[in-house]
C-alpha angles and dihedrals in degrees: 000000000000124000130194134177115216140168111260091223091058093049092045091050091051091047090051090057094056098032095090088059102062128066137200090253127101125304137311092028092050093053143093115212120213137183141165114232135151092000091305135112106222127196129192137178130175141188090194111235090004093070144276140226135212130194132177136183135181112267132176113204145175115242132024134319116280099213095167117082115252116208126212138162107285098207091049090056092048091049092051091051091048092054095045117107099184124095092217129048133193115217120195120187120201132170092273109021151025114229116201114196130188134160107306099355145063134196126197119203117192116230114236115234100216138114110275132215103224124121119238092239140008130215113260113228112243095188140027134202132219116220125172118234097251092051091048091050090050091051092050093046087068085075089074087081092059119113121255092201106114089199087070098047094165089066098048096078140070114249115213124189127183121203108196093186093058094032088233136133121200129195122195134184133171139171098198093270105045126046119196122188133177125182120189134185113233139188114242126203140159117283087220090058090052090050092047091054091050089052091050091049090050091050091052093056107035124087108278091232087067089063089070094219095314126127119238090259092050091047090053092052090045090057092047093051092049089055094044092244138124096011093163097031112120102154138036133179121221125170089357091300122116115229126193123232119196118253122254092246092052092056096040088056088060097035108033090166087077092065112113115236113257 
């Protein structure tokens, strides 16, 4: 058995990412797949050729890694989360079930013994883009030119292409008669820098006892190291202001358990 404790809001957010990609039909298309790997809880759902979604969040747990995907009914998980009133949940995975405990109640979801659809690994983003809401809406509106003829499936989608060298993102849609194109300039920045700023923001707002004696800058680096990100990152710039991030050595001196075995 493997047990983790996680905030319900984090689990619900991850479930909302994959929820559009499972149906109420038969497995595996009605399922969410979950696993614990590299100190992360990963979730995956797929509609096959109609698309898929993946979400992951940091998770400390008791027991061993669960590298194989476990499959369960997606709607049942969403319903349990919707009915939960606790802020923190305990998840226990066994060979046949997932048990979700909260104060005063417990739900058991049976694991589905079926061949899943998840990939063994997913590409890690090495860069992120910032796009304001109006520009994003303009880019998506191009999709109105897409065909609704299922016999021409290649024309029913929205094609998006990113050009890192030009810092541009282009969206294209066509129905065979009309072609619609939008090209937007974007700001690019390291995904690790984004993550570091989120960790800093978290450190500013959480109870200081949760920092376990670390400064905000050390806490940010601690979070990055746990996720295998930003190992050499010591400075970020947000809103035109430089912000320091603790060095790897500084945090490892406080948290030697993060050292990788030689």
